[in-house]
Backbone of each chain as ProteinMPNN parsed JSONL, in Angstrom:
{"seq_chain_A": "XXXXXXXXXXXXXXXXXXXXXXXXXXXXXXXXXXXXXXXXXXXXXXXXXXXXXXXXXXXXXXXXXXXXXXXXXXXXXXXXXXXXXXXXXXXXXXXXXXXXXXXXXXXXXXXXXXXX", "coords_chain_A": {"N_chain_A": [[21.871, -6.96, 82.873], [22.469, -9.541, 85.568], [19.925, -11.065, 87.806], [19.213, -12.639, 90.887], [16.317, -14.094, 92.712], [15.202, -14.848, 95.757], [12.508, -15.931, 97.317], [11.859, -16.513, 99.742], [13.0, -16.039, 103.009], [12.861, -17.681, 105.202], [12.454, -21.199, 106.038], [11.06, -23.805, 107.131], [11.225, -27.569, 107.984], [9.83, -30.684, 108.8], [12.039, -33.486, 110.058], [12.653, -35.807, 107.746], [10.726, -35.197, 106.334], [9.46, -33.586, 102.91], [10.831, -30.88, 101.408], [10.459, -27.663, 99.702], [12.559, -25.339, 97.911], [12.32, -21.916, 96.767], [13.301, -19.984, 93.667], [14.196, -17.737, 91.532], [15.198, -15.609, 88.6], [16.527, -13.506, 86.517], [17.629, -12.823, 83.106], [19.087, -12.211, 80.195], [20.453, -13.686, 78.779], [20.995, -16.662, 76.969], [22.241, -18.807, 77.152], [23.517, -20.503, 80.16], [24.495, -21.235, 83.739], [23.012, -22.548, 86.236], [22.958, -22.698, 90.069], [22.69, -24.372, 92.922], [23.749, -23.84, 96.375], [24.784, -24.587, 99.335], [25.363, -23.285, 102.817], [26.264, -24.159, 105.407], [26.928, -23.367, 109.32], [29.614, -23.354, 109.512], [30.54, -21.537, 107.61], [31.242, -22.287, 104.72], [30.721, -22.461, 101.331], [29.019, -24.814, 99.846], [28.412, -27.015, 97.179], [25.497, -27.988, 96.077], [24.007, -28.735, 93.937], [24.04, -28.565, 90.565], [22.738, -26.988, 87.321], [22.519, -27.219, 83.869], [21.338, -24.854, 81.449], [20.902, -25.336, 78.877], [19.943, -27.934, 79.034], [17.435, -30.115, 79.056], [16.601, -31.899, 80.877], [15.724, -32.163, 84.257], [18.075, -31.427, 86.936], [19.438, -34.132, 89.102], [20.751, -35.005, 92.365], [21.325, -37.348, 94.367], [19.281, -36.785, 97.432], [18.42, -34.496, 96.375], [17.002, -32.517, 94.276], [16.193, -30.513, 91.138], [13.8, -28.149, 89.83], [13.668, -26.838, 87.005], [12.344, -24.317, 85.072], [12.713, -23.065, 82.384], [11.698, -21.382, 80.386], [10.081, -19.763, 82.342], [11.871, -18.655, 83.925], [12.629, -20.134, 86.374], [13.82, -21.815, 89.131], [13.677, -23.885, 91.236], [14.618, -25.828, 94.42], [14.259, -29.118, 95.406], [14.31, -30.998, 98.662], [14.397, -34.4, 99.481], [13.547, -36.425, 102.097], [14.52, -34.944, 104.379], [17.262, -34.223, 106.36], [18.981, -33.776, 109.697], [21.253, -32.8, 109.277], [20.854, -31.052, 106.918], [20.068, -28.42, 107.683], [20.838, -25.284, 107.07], [22.049, -22.187, 105.33], [20.792, -21.655, 102.304], [21.603, -20.907, 99.028], [20.761, -19.805, 96.07], [22.34, -19.452, 92.448], [23.457, -17.957, 89.879], [25.214, -18.23, 86.63], [26.919, -17.233, 84.01], [28.07, -18.304, 80.591], [31.368, -20.008, 80.943], [34.034, -17.796, 79.542], [32.649, -15.636, 79.053], [32.175, -14.241, 81.098], [32.619, -15.616, 83.93], [31.681, -15.482, 86.823], [29.589, -15.669, 89.989], [26.224, -14.77, 90.69], [24.364, -14.381, 93.266], [21.471, -15.243, 95.211], [19.495, -13.842, 97.844], [19.71, -15.755, 99.994], [18.005, -18.413, 101.427], [17.167, -19.43, 104.696], [16.958, -22.574, 105.833], [15.333, -24.913, 108.421], [15.814, -27.963, 109.777], [13.887, -29.73, 111.522], [13.638, -31.859, 114.504]], "CA_chain_A": [[22.361, -7.437, 84.205], [21.462, -10.635, 86.273], [19.551, -10.795, 89.249], [18.64, -13.795, 91.525], [15.663, -13.741, 93.819], [14.717, -15.865, 96.63], [11.517, -14.815, 98.207], [11.453, -17.325, 101.177], [13.813, -15.95, 103.772], [13.283, -18.718, 106.328], [11.659, -22.286, 106.148], [11.197, -25.066, 108.358], [10.617, -28.65, 107.693], [10.262, -31.908, 109.725], [12.669, -34.357, 109.665], [12.277, -37.295, 106.957], [9.69, -34.723, 104.975], [10.04, -32.796, 101.768], [10.827, -29.39, 101.372], [10.745, -27.079, 97.985], [12.92, -23.772, 98.064], [12.174, -21.501, 95.361], [14.319, -19.35, 93.064], [13.614, -16.947, 90.107], [16.265, -15.054, 88.13], [16.334, -12.763, 85.511], [18.531, -12.598, 82.376], [18.89, -11.768, 78.544], [21.403, -14.699, 78.411], [20.219, -17.853, 76.346], [22.868, -20.389, 77.757], [24.097, -20.384, 81.343], [24.201, -22.449, 84.537], [22.119, -22.573, 87.547], [23.398, -23.674, 91.239], [22.131, -24.296, 94.536], [24.722, -23.606, 97.225], [24.553, -24.947, 100.974], [26.162, -22.635, 103.81], [26.326, -24.052, 107.061], [27.626, -22.354, 110.16], [31.092, -23.457, 109.191], [30.51, -20.552, 106.587], [31.992, -22.458, 103.493], [29.854, -22.592, 100.403], [29.021, -26.173, 99.41], [27.863, -27.042, 96.054], [24.38, -28.861, 96.05], [23.5, -29.015, 92.691], [24.098, -27.93, 89.305], [22.056, -27.403, 86.055], [22.906, -26.272, 82.603], [20.298, -24.091, 80.834], [20.696, -26.035, 77.47], [19.426, -29.419, 79.236], [15.915, -29.871, 79.454], [16.441, -32.316, 82.201], [15.976, -31.432, 85.66], [19.488, -32.462, 87.524], [19.184, -34.649, 90.709], [21.623, -35.557, 93.088], [20.572, -38.27, 95.509], [18.051, -36.428, 97.841], [18.452, -33.214, 96.15], [16.605, -32.303, 92.98], [15.407, -29.257, 90.895], [12.671, -28.029, 88.773], [14.132, -25.973, 86.201], [11.574, -23.924, 84.041], [13.729, -21.998, 81.52], [10.752, -20.142, 79.983], [9.491, -18.716, 83.433], [12.919, -18.498, 84.634], [12.181, -20.448, 87.938], [14.752, -22.871, 89.439], [13.539, -24.558, 92.799], [15.321, -26.856, 94.694], [13.369, -29.91, 96.378], [14.909, -32.089, 99.346], [13.39, -35.149, 100.195], [13.986, -37.191, 103.327], [15.438, -33.902, 105.204], [17.941, -34.365, 107.493], [19.334, -32.628, 110.523], [22.456, -32.035, 108.453], [20.373, -30.237, 106.094], [20.047, -27.325, 108.163], [21.707, -24.48, 106.593], [21.317, -21.515, 104.41], [20.784, -22.249, 100.846], [21.793, -20.028, 98.263], [20.893, -19.863, 94.623], [22.965, -18.68, 91.807], [23.443, -17.731, 88.349], [26.738, -18.154, 86.185], [27.072, -16.93, 82.581], [29.111, -19.362, 80.509], [32.51, -19.438, 80.865], [34.659, -16.747, 78.804], [31.736, -14.567, 78.711], [32.099, -13.888, 82.459], [32.31, -16.541, 85.136], [31.274, -14.836, 88.33], [28.372, -16.147, 90.266], [25.339, -13.932, 91.008], [23.949, -15.179, 94.19], [20.444, -14.665, 95.649], [19.76, -13.522, 99.118], [19.495, -16.8, 100.069], [16.943, -18.974, 102.351], [17.58, -20.314, 106.081], [16.279, -23.753, 106.224], [15.6, -25.445, 109.574], [15.151, -29.219, 110.033], [13.295, -30.204, 112.871], [13.832, -33.258, 114.714]], "C_chain_A": [[21.649, -8.75, 84.64], [20.947, -10.34, 87.489], [18.963, -12.119, 89.404], [17.521, -13.537, 92.591], [15.072, -14.908, 94.437], [13.84, -15.44, 97.386], [11.245, -15.425, 99.543], [12.739, -17.004, 102.033], [14.112, -16.677, 104.828], [12.333, -19.693, 105.917], [12.315, -23.264, 106.868], [10.643, -26.307, 107.742], [10.98, -29.927, 108.616], [11.301, -32.745, 109.308], [12.09, -35.468, 108.946], [11.249, -36.521, 105.795], [10.509, -34.133, 103.712], [9.783, -31.595, 101.96], [11.14, -28.724, 99.912], [11.27, -25.688, 98.52], [12.931, -23.083, 96.617], [13.153, -20.352, 94.86], [13.783, -18.908, 91.867], [14.981, -16.417, 89.925], [15.631, -14.383, 86.871], [17.573, -12.489, 84.623], [18.135, -12.468, 80.661], [19.662, -12.925, 78.052], [20.54, -16.236, 77.971], [20.812, -19.332, 77.084], [23.492, -19.927, 79.039], [23.947, -21.311, 82.389], [23.687, -21.807, 85.608], [22.657, -23.45, 88.857], [22.56, -23.748, 92.364], [23.401, -24.517, 95.536], [24.253, -23.796, 98.71], [25.682, -23.973, 102.001], [25.74, -22.846, 105.212], [26.983, -23.297, 108.191], [29.142, -22.48, 110.121], [31.251, -22.288, 108.144], [30.849, -21.171, 104.942], [30.861, -22.701, 102.639], [29.963, -24.179, 99.735], [28.147, -26.24, 98.458], [26.892, -28.097, 96.158], [24.136, -29.469, 95.05], [23.464, -28.071, 91.759], [23.182, -27.905, 87.877], [22.467, -26.605, 84.944], [21.666, -25.981, 81.902], [20.06, -24.904, 79.837], [20.159, -27.604, 77.691], [18.228, -29.309, 79.781], [15.561, -30.801, 80.771], [16.695, -32.067, 83.266], [17.392, -32.3, 86.211], [18.93, -33.191, 88.808], [20.504, -35.171, 91.084], [21.448, -36.31, 94.288], [19.355, -37.66, 96.122], [17.725, -35.093, 97.585], [17.94, -33.129, 94.545], [15.898, -31.005, 92.267], [14.213, -29.286, 90.129], [12.94, -26.824, 88.216], [13.08, -25.657, 85.08], [12.055, -22.644, 83.362], [12.764, -20.997, 81.047], [9.968, -19.187, 81.117], [10.799, -18.609, 84.267], [12.909, -18.597, 86.226], [13.215, -21.651, 87.971], [14.544, -23.246, 91.059], [14.423, -25.792, 92.95], [14.433, -27.741, 95.758], [14.602, -31.023, 97.252], [14.182, -32.782, 100.02], [14.206, -35.771, 101.397], [14.891, -36.218, 104.118], [15.92, -34.663, 106.269], [18.253, -33.359, 108.457], [20.163, -31.911, 109.637], [22.011, -31.115, 107.48], [20.213, -28.67, 106.474], [21.175, -26.549, 107.843], [21.142, -23.389, 105.889], [21.533, -21.943, 103.107], [20.819, -20.939, 99.958], [21.362, -20.332, 96.605], [21.56, -18.895, 93.745], [23.242, -19.025, 90.607], [24.911, -17.682, 87.9], [26.415, -18.033, 84.6], [28.256, -18.258, 82.182], [30.35, -19.082, 80.679], [32.997, -18.802, 79.639], [33.846, -15.95, 78.529], [31.371, -14.115, 80.261], [31.842, -14.843, 83.475], [32.262, -16.269, 86.272], [29.748, -15.366, 88.698], [27.533, -14.815, 90.834], [24.409, -14.73, 91.823], [22.313, -14.702, 94.79], [20.745, -14.228, 97.074], [19.643, -14.561, 100.343], [17.81, -17.064, 101.331], [17.554, -19.857, 103.68], [16.432, -21.383, 106.302], [16.814, -24.558, 107.509], [14.918, -26.669, 109.529], [14.899, -29.552, 111.228], [13.004, -31.354, 113.295], [12.377, -33.665, 115.007]], "O_chain_A": [[20.529, -9.068, 84.24], [21.424, -9.46, 88.207], [18.368, -12.722, 88.511], [17.826, -12.689, 93.43], [14.531, -15.816, 93.806], [14.149, -14.576, 98.206], [10.488, -14.898, 100.358], [13.674, -17.762, 101.772], [15.182, -16.599, 105.432], [11.308, -19.237, 105.41], [13.486, -23.523, 107.143], [9.657, -26.2, 107.011], [12.099, -30.167, 109.069], [11.512, -32.756, 108.095], [11.125, -36.071, 109.417], [10.992, -36.997, 104.69], [11.724, -34.159, 103.514], [8.786, -31.153, 102.531], [11.947, -29.21, 99.12], [10.659, -25.005, 99.342], [13.413, -23.559, 95.59], [13.812, -19.79, 95.735], [12.993, -19.585, 91.209], [15.862, -16.608, 90.763], [14.544, -14.638, 86.354], [18.551, -11.98, 85.171], [17.034, -12.634, 80.136], [19.537, -13.181, 76.854], [19.627, -16.734, 78.63], [20.262, -20.384, 77.414], [24.049, -18.832, 78.959], [23.268, -22.298, 82.105], [23.903, -20.624, 85.87], [22.785, -24.672, 88.78], [21.666, -22.915, 92.512], [24.041, -25.548, 95.333], [23.341, -23.103, 99.161], [26.883, -24.099, 101.762], [25.122, -22.096, 105.968], [27.736, -22.422, 107.765], [29.833, -21.663, 110.73], [32.434, -22.159, 107.83], [30.662, -20.394, 104.006], [29.898, -23.202, 103.22], [30.991, -24.574, 99.186], [27.078, -25.651, 98.619], [27.367, -29.218, 96.338], [24.015, -30.693, 95.069], [22.995, -26.945, 91.93], [22.975, -29.016, 87.389], [22.74, -25.411, 85.069], [20.894, -26.928, 81.753], [18.901, -25.317, 79.792], [19.978, -28.374, 76.748], [17.926, -28.61, 80.748], [14.607, -30.615, 81.525], [17.844, -31.711, 83.531], [17.673, -33.473, 85.965], [17.98, -32.719, 89.433], [21.27, -35.697, 90.277], [21.443, -35.646, 95.325], [18.305, -37.879, 95.518], [16.936, -34.473, 98.298], [18.583, -33.728, 93.684], [14.995, -30.476, 92.915], [13.662, -30.338, 89.805], [12.559, -25.786, 88.756], [12.864, -26.507, 84.217], [11.836, -21.485, 83.712], [12.978, -19.808, 81.281], [9.388, -18.133, 80.856], [10.607, -18.452, 85.473], [13.075, -17.715, 87.069], [13.418, -22.357, 86.984], [15.301, -22.833, 91.937], [14.849, -26.542, 92.072], [13.962, -27.234, 96.776], [15.498, -31.656, 96.694], [13.439, -32.381, 100.916], [15.41, -35.569, 101.555], [15.979, -36.641, 104.511], [15.315, -35.498, 106.942], [17.923, -32.191, 108.251], [19.979, -30.755, 109.257], [22.852, -30.28, 107.145], [20.235, -27.801, 105.603], [22.315, -26.883, 108.169], [19.923, -23.386, 105.715], [22.526, -22.627, 102.856], [20.068, -19.999, 100.219], [21.889, -21.319, 96.092], [21.512, -17.695, 94.014], [23.293, -20.191, 90.219], [25.768, -17.182, 88.629], [25.624, -18.821, 84.082], [28.978, -18.915, 82.933], [30.645, -17.889, 80.598], [32.453, -19.177, 78.6], [34.182, -15.275, 77.555], [30.256, -13.654, 80.503], [30.691, -14.851, 83.912], [32.985, -16.986, 86.964], [28.864, -15.464, 87.847], [28.155, -13.901, 91.376], [23.725, -15.621, 91.319], [22.141, -13.487, 94.687], [21.888, -14.198, 97.53], [19.5, -14.185, 101.506], [16.981, -16.28, 101.791], [18.308, -20.821, 103.556], [15.32, -21.176, 106.788], [17.98, -24.849, 107.776], [13.707, -26.715, 109.31], [15.829, -29.663, 112.026], [12.185, -32.028, 112.671], [12.102, -34.84, 115.25]]}, "seq_chain_B": "XXXXXXXXXXXXXXXXXXXXXXXXXXXXXXXXXXXXXXXXXXXXXXXXXXXXXXXXXXXXXXXXXXXXXXXXXXXXXXXXXXXXXXXXXXXXXXXXXXXXXXXXXXXXXXXXX", "coords_chain_B": {"N_chain_B": [[43.831, -33.978, 100.799], [44.105, -30.456, 100.859], [41.39, -28.149, 100.73], [40.133, -24.738, 99.688], [42.193, -22.317, 101.525], [41.912, -19.755, 103.855], [43.084, -16.815, 105.174], [43.202, -14.454, 107.913], [40.887, -16.0, 110.051], [39.362, -14.41, 111.552], [39.142, -10.988, 112.204], [39.644, -7.606, 113.447], [39.05, -4.196, 112.547], [39.801, -0.756, 112.499], [38.098, 2.266, 111.531], [39.152, 3.746, 108.495], [41.532, 2.305, 108.349], [43.996, 0.073, 106.836], [43.467, -3.082, 105.441], [44.521, -6.718, 104.753], [43.721, -9.656, 103.245], [44.141, -13.127, 102.953], [44.462, -15.901, 100.52], [44.659, -19.381, 99.782], [44.611, -21.256, 97.074], [42.77, -24.328, 96.208], [44.721, -27.173, 95.571], [45.7, -27.741, 92.289], [44.006, -25.599, 91.01], [43.912, -22.747, 89.379], [42.865, -20.053, 89.132], [41.34, -17.39, 90.81], [38.835, -16.096, 92.755], [37.202, -13.402, 94.537], [34.694, -12.732, 96.882], [32.346, -10.588, 98.574], [30.119, -10.893, 101.295], [27.7, -9.363, 102.892], [26.013, -9.188, 106.219], [23.402, -11.217, 106.359], [22.939, -11.348, 103.768], [23.423, -12.31, 100.173], [26.537, -13.551, 98.807], [28.61, -11.318, 96.963], [30.399, -10.409, 94.023], [33.671, -9.829, 94.099], [36.305, -9.363, 92.519], [38.358, -11.192, 89.978], [41.072, -13.164, 89.705], [43.626, -14.405, 87.192], [46.447, -15.993, 86.327], [47.925, -14.064, 87.55], [46.839, -11.783, 86.946], [44.404, -8.996, 87.119], [41.164, -10.637, 86.071], [38.611, -10.052, 85.62], [36.107, -7.685, 87.136], [34.109, -6.857, 89.832], [31.307, -4.56, 91.026], [32.632, -2.748, 92.716], [34.782, -0.244, 94.788], [37.921, 1.308, 94.012], [39.23, 1.373, 96.144], [39.42, -1.156, 96.858], [41.547, -4.064, 96.152], [43.792, -6.347, 94.44], [45.939, -9.071, 94.517], [47.773, -11.546, 92.669], [49.768, -14.201, 93.248], [52.607, -16.061, 92.049], [52.57, -18.6, 92.983], [49.498, -18.926, 92.537], [48.24, -18.068, 94.975], [46.65, -15.732, 96.683], [45.915, -12.095, 97.459], [43.504, -9.941, 98.941], [43.211, -6.56, 99.396], [42.079, -3.793, 101.199], [41.527, -0.669, 101.209], [41.794, 2.332, 103.544], [39.108, 1.849, 105.105], [35.869, 1.448, 105.518], [32.762, 1.671, 107.729], [30.912, -0.016, 106.672], [32.163, -1.845, 105.244], [32.486, -4.154, 106.8], [31.938, -7.605, 106.974], [31.389, -10.711, 105.566], [34.436, -12.316, 104.033], [34.662, -13.851, 101.025], [36.732, -16.504, 99.45], [37.127, -18.106, 96.438], [38.405, -20.731, 94.627], [39.216, -22.051, 91.403], [39.732, -24.308, 88.03], [40.643, -23.283, 85.33], [38.844, -22.306, 83.263], [36.569, -22.486, 85.119], [34.016, -23.52, 84.55], [33.389, -26.02, 86.039], [33.993, -26.979, 89.563], [34.122, -25.067, 91.309], [35.674, -24.09, 94.432], [34.988, -23.183, 97.772], [36.384, -21.323, 100.286], [36.246, -20.934, 103.81], [35.836, -18.247, 104.71], [36.716, -14.932, 105.78], [36.086, -12.997, 108.469], [35.36, -10.009, 108.746], [35.552, -6.978, 110.834], [34.764, -3.653, 110.979], [35.427, -1.06, 113.081]], "CA_chain_B": [[43.879, -32.707, 99.716], [43.503, -29.448, 101.297], [40.69, -27.337, 100.066], [40.744, -23.412, 99.808], [42.286, -22.083, 102.865], [41.73, -18.338, 103.973], [43.545, -16.381, 106.702], [42.696, -14.893, 109.0], [39.553, -16.348, 110.054], [38.775, -12.994, 112.005], [39.748, -9.561, 112.378], [38.709, -6.237, 113.882], [39.902, -3.027, 112.389], [39.263, 0.398, 112.81], [37.813, 2.902, 110.156], [40.292, 4.464, 108.142], [42.64, 1.652, 108.489], [43.802, -0.961, 105.371], [43.382, -4.746, 105.711], [45.015, -7.824, 103.722], [43.153, -10.98, 103.433], [45.078, -13.945, 102.046], [43.729, -16.811, 100.281], [45.346, -20.392, 99.357], [43.693, -22.098, 96.252], [42.878, -25.863, 96.248], [45.714, -27.921, 94.703], [45.489, -27.74, 90.787], [43.281, -24.769, 90.943], [44.794, -21.656, 89.038], [42.085, -19.21, 89.346], [40.877, -17.028, 92.311], [38.021, -15.276, 92.946], [36.989, -12.946, 95.714], [33.24, -12.459, 97.153], [31.779, -10.075, 99.911], [28.884, -11.574, 101.902], [26.954, -8.769, 104.178], [25.165, -10.104, 106.957], [21.935, -11.533, 105.856], [22.909, -11.175, 101.991], [23.989, -13.172, 99.462], [27.782, -12.829, 98.216], [28.587, -10.348, 95.807], [31.559, -10.668, 93.21], [34.372, -8.361, 93.942], [36.998, -9.434, 91.343], [38.733, -12.426, 89.688], [42.427, -13.042, 89.507], [44.297, -15.624, 86.582], [47.785, -15.576, 85.551], [48.595, -12.996, 88.069], [46.243, -10.329, 86.614], [42.902, -9.139, 87.38], [40.897, -10.819, 84.82], [37.283, -9.508, 85.915], [35.84, -6.963, 88.29], [32.733, -6.378, 89.922], [31.069, -3.165, 91.148], [33.467, -2.592, 94.045], [35.983, 0.805, 94.415], [39.072, 1.063, 93.911], [39.838, 0.879, 97.712], [39.424, -2.831, 97.13], [42.437, -4.249, 95.263], [44.118, -7.582, 95.038], [47.075, -9.616, 93.738], [47.986, -13.276, 92.585], [51.268, -14.657, 93.347], [53.105, -17.231, 90.991], [51.913, -19.934, 93.222], [48.206, -18.944, 92.626], [47.891, -17.649, 96.331], [45.921, -14.263, 96.329], [45.707, -11.405, 98.352], [42.649, -9.005, 98.716], [43.394, -5.319, 99.996], [41.029, -2.825, 101.193], [42.068, 0.64, 102.075], [40.169, 3.214, 103.954], [37.894, 0.885, 105.568], [34.625, 1.912, 106.222], [32.165, 0.691, 108.623], [30.117, -0.871, 105.499], [32.915, -2.816, 104.773], [32.217, -5.313, 107.728], [31.532, -8.456, 106.142], [32.679, -12.291, 105.468], [34.926, -12.125, 102.873], [34.94, -15.489, 100.837], [37.585, -16.685, 98.294], [36.894, -19.515, 95.854], [39.275, -21.218, 93.491], [38.799, -22.93, 90.22], [40.348, -24.236, 87.392], [40.792, -21.614, 84.475], [37.367, -22.126, 82.921], [35.516, -21.771, 85.69], [32.816, -23.965, 84.523], [33.322, -26.842, 86.879], [34.832, -27.578, 90.452], [34.683, -24.146, 92.296], [35.571, -24.345, 95.678], [34.937, -22.048, 98.314], [36.68, -21.285, 101.784], [35.301, -20.732, 104.945], [36.004, -16.738, 104.759], [37.413, -14.03, 106.844], [35.182, -12.243, 109.067], [36.173, -8.72, 109.112], [34.555, -6.176, 111.472], [35.321, -2.367, 111.196], [34.526, -0.348, 114.333]], "C_chain_B": [[43.375, -31.427, 100.335], [42.439, -28.554, 100.4], [41.371, -25.626, 100.153], [40.857, -23.175, 101.348], [42.614, -20.389, 102.77], [42.146, -17.732, 105.435], [43.232, -14.749, 106.801], [41.39, -15.417, 109.006], [38.735, -15.212, 110.682], [39.473, -11.978, 112.273], [39.014, -8.511, 112.549], [39.638, -5.091, 113.29], [39.283, -1.923, 112.578], [38.981, 1.341, 111.322], [39.125, 3.465, 109.801], [41.557, 3.41, 107.923], [42.79, 0.841, 107.004], [44.468, -2.404, 106.118], [44.228, -5.611, 104.518], [44.335, -9.116, 104.274], [43.874, -11.682, 102.54], [44.138, -15.278, 101.723], [44.564, -17.951, 99.593], [44.634, -21.277, 98.399], [43.631, -23.595, 96.614], [43.843, -26.193, 94.941], [45.167, -28.168, 93.143], [44.645, -26.85, 90.204], [44.39, -23.417, 90.368], [43.99, -20.115, 88.845], [41.29, -18.728, 90.701], [39.91, -16.299, 92.191], [37.389, -14.852, 94.384], [35.37, -12.43, 95.984], [32.981, -11.562, 98.617], [30.547, -10.608, 100.126], [28.552, -10.56, 103.097], [26.135, -9.779, 105.111], [23.775, -10.086, 106.106], [21.857, -11.506, 104.239], [23.543, -12.113, 101.595], [25.581, -12.641, 98.974], [27.783, -12.171, 97.094], [30.196, -10.579, 95.452], [32.382, -9.488, 93.515], [35.308, -8.493, 92.752], [37.744, -10.939, 91.418], [39.91, -12.486, 89.263], [42.86, -14.656, 88.415], [45.461, -15.131, 86.101], [48.201, -14.176, 86.223], [47.811, -11.623, 87.748], [44.756, -10.481, 87.254], [41.767, -9.104, 86.026], [38.887, -10.532, 84.939], [36.867, -9.11, 87.059], [34.474, -6.863, 88.519], [32.525, -4.866, 90.43], [31.31, -2.698, 92.634], [34.295, -1.444, 93.679], [36.889, 0.515, 94.123], [39.99, 0.855, 95.175], [39.924, -0.464, 97.813], [40.456, -3.146, 95.959], [42.654, -5.69, 95.459], [45.505, -7.865, 94.128], [47.003, -10.873, 93.662], [49.405, -13.712, 92.54], [51.608, -15.649, 92.13], [52.624, -18.413, 91.347], [50.693, -20.097, 93.439], [47.807, -18.503, 93.747], [47.362, -16.326, 95.88], [45.712, -13.82, 97.308], [44.241, -10.377, 97.996], [42.814, -7.685, 99.684], [42.222, -4.701, 100.325], [41.498, -1.785, 102.273], [41.142, 1.564, 102.705], [39.219, 2.654, 104.391], [36.868, 1.717, 106.195], [33.873, 1.192, 106.673], [31.306, -0.518, 107.706], [30.991, -1.973, 104.842], [32.925, -3.994, 105.623], [31.672, -6.073, 106.967], [32.243, -9.647, 106.17], [33.052, -12.357, 104.093], [35.464, -13.493, 102.339], [35.87, -15.459, 99.896], [37.272, -18.118, 97.816], [37.944, -19.836, 94.73], [38.822, -22.018, 92.275], [39.657, -23.266, 89.0], [40.038, -23.078, 86.329], [39.481, -21.345, 83.669], [36.152, -22.165, 83.43], [34.217, -22.868, 85.752], [32.284, -25.206, 85.362], [34.16, -26.864, 88.039], [35.104, -26.091, 91.209], [34.526, -24.626, 93.462], [35.805, -23.391, 96.535], [35.958, -22.225, 99.693], [36.068, -20.878, 102.473], [35.393, -19.336, 105.206], [36.815, -16.013, 105.718], [36.445, -13.243, 107.268], [35.989, -11.026, 109.359], [34.714, -7.702, 109.606], [35.165, -5.081, 111.66], [34.356, -1.682, 112.272], [35.11, 1.323, 114.266]], "O_chain_B": [[42.151, -31.297, 100.34], [42.818, -28.298, 99.257], [42.504, -25.28, 100.489], [40.077, -23.571, 102.215], [43.322, -19.848, 101.921], [41.683, -18.064, 106.526], [43.066, -14.004, 105.835], [40.725, -15.306, 107.976], [37.55, -15.065, 110.382], [40.627, -12.195, 112.641], [37.925, -8.342, 112.0], [40.845, -5.071, 113.534], [38.088, -2.019, 112.859], [39.558, 1.125, 110.256], [40.043, 3.641, 110.602], [42.537, 3.812, 107.296], [41.912, 0.921, 106.145], [45.394, -2.669, 106.884], [44.511, -5.067, 103.45], [44.378, -9.523, 105.435], [44.272, -11.181, 101.488], [43.249, -15.656, 102.486], [45.286, -17.5, 98.703], [43.971, -22.158, 98.947], [44.513, -24.033, 97.352], [43.81, -25.738, 93.797], [44.15, -28.843, 92.981], [44.371, -27.024, 89.017], [45.48, -23.195, 90.895], [44.616, -19.144, 88.419], [40.737, -19.499, 91.486], [40.083, -15.565, 91.218], [37.103, -15.684, 95.245], [34.906, -11.67, 95.134], [33.473, -11.969, 99.669], [29.838, -10.814, 99.141], [29.029, -10.804, 104.206], [25.721, -10.893, 104.793], [23.275, -9.192, 105.424], [20.81, -11.634, 103.606], [24.218, -12.818, 102.345], [25.789, -11.441, 98.794], [26.958, -12.435, 96.22], [31.06, -10.849, 96.286], [31.998, -8.341, 93.289], [35.097, -7.656, 91.874], [37.791, -11.677, 92.402], [40.061, -11.804, 88.249], [42.495, -15.777, 88.768], [45.566, -14.04, 85.54], [48.731, -13.283, 85.562], [48.14, -10.544, 88.241], [44.146, -11.458, 87.689], [41.511, -8.17, 85.266], [38.127, -11.012, 84.098], [37.052, -9.809, 88.055], [33.672, -6.786, 87.588], [33.421, -4.034, 90.287], [30.475, -2.377, 93.479], [34.646, -1.363, 92.502], [37.019, -0.679, 93.853], [41.11, 0.346, 95.231], [40.469, -0.978, 98.789], [40.295, -2.581, 94.877], [42.037, -6.331, 96.31], [45.996, -7.11, 93.289], [46.275, -11.485, 94.443], [50.084, -13.417, 91.556], [50.728, -15.921, 91.314], [52.265, -19.26, 90.528], [50.309, -20.981, 94.205], [46.578, -18.457, 93.681], [47.638, -15.882, 94.766], [45.351, -14.531, 98.245], [43.982, -10.117, 96.822], [42.488, -7.88, 100.854], [41.229, -5.077, 99.702], [41.739, -1.854, 103.478], [39.934, 1.601, 102.472], [38.168, 3.094, 103.925], [36.99, 2.482, 107.152], [33.932, 0.013, 106.325], [31.139, -1.682, 108.068], [30.572, -2.822, 104.055], [33.449, -4.974, 105.094], [30.876, -5.59, 106.161], [33.381, -9.779, 106.62], [32.267, -12.435, 103.148], [36.356, -14.156, 102.867], [35.986, -14.365, 99.344], [37.171, -19.096, 98.557], [38.203, -18.928, 93.941], [37.816, -22.702, 92.465], [40.5, -22.384, 88.833], [39.282, -22.129, 86.54], [39.12, -20.187, 83.462], [35.063, -22.018, 82.875], [33.544, -23.043, 86.768], [31.084, -25.468, 85.445], [35.337, -26.761, 87.691], [36.221, -25.909, 91.692], [33.613, -25.39, 93.774], [36.749, -22.639, 96.292], [36.232, -23.372, 100.045], [35.082, -20.286, 102.033], [34.848, -19.138, 106.292], [37.596, -16.635, 106.438], [35.82, -12.682, 106.368], [37.021, -10.984, 110.029], [33.565, -7.612, 109.172], [36.132, -5.126, 112.42], [33.13, -1.684, 112.374], [34.669, 2.163, 115.05]]}, "name": "protein", "num_of_chains": 2, "seq": "XXXXXXXXXXXXXXXXXXXXXXXXXXXXXXXXXXXXXXXXXXXXXXXXXXXXXXXXXXXXXXXXXXXXXXXXXXXXXXXXXXXXXXXXXXXXXXXXXXXXXXXXXXXXXXXXXXXXXXXXXXXXXXXXXXXXXXXXXXXXXXXXXXXXXXXXXXXXXXXXXXXXXXXXXXXXXXXXXXXXXXXXXXXXXXXXXXXXXXXXXXXXXXXXXXXXXXXXXXXXXXXXXXXXX"}
């Protein structure tokens, strides 16, 4: 079974500062995908960033980057130059490779507040 | 281009009743997955439909059933509602391989009283 753990229920950051959200996971799979999703009050889950486990290079997407440590099964999200629009729930998610079960396994989320 | 559309946005039901939630996938997507998100929790996988058949199922009782139509839209049915079924129900659509391009709807908030 796959499990995803987010140990920070709530975090806050000053506007323009940097914040890191933590995520650990447990799996016996060797190839998989990891994701960070953002859920604002509109409730729609929005993809922030994706990492393929077979890639050693950490994914980046504008102000968002990850620190992927496969051996430690750790997948943290760094948000640089935080903006008010980044205020939302952030979910870490795991997915096995397609054709072996393409469902998301989500963590319990981190509520991020960006303070003006 | 419309994304994933879910209806209704909110509804209130009484224990023991039955409910049907609806989802229209993003244009070009043929696979629909349903998730239940209880308050303060992450979404949990209910099941996935592809080619009008249930392709994969999570750990949910048989009270939860679904259907996919030839136009790829989908319904989630829940029978004999329990208070614990109160949650946000999210629909996500994707191309068949699901590797890229998952799109979520804004969900249906179900309250069981």
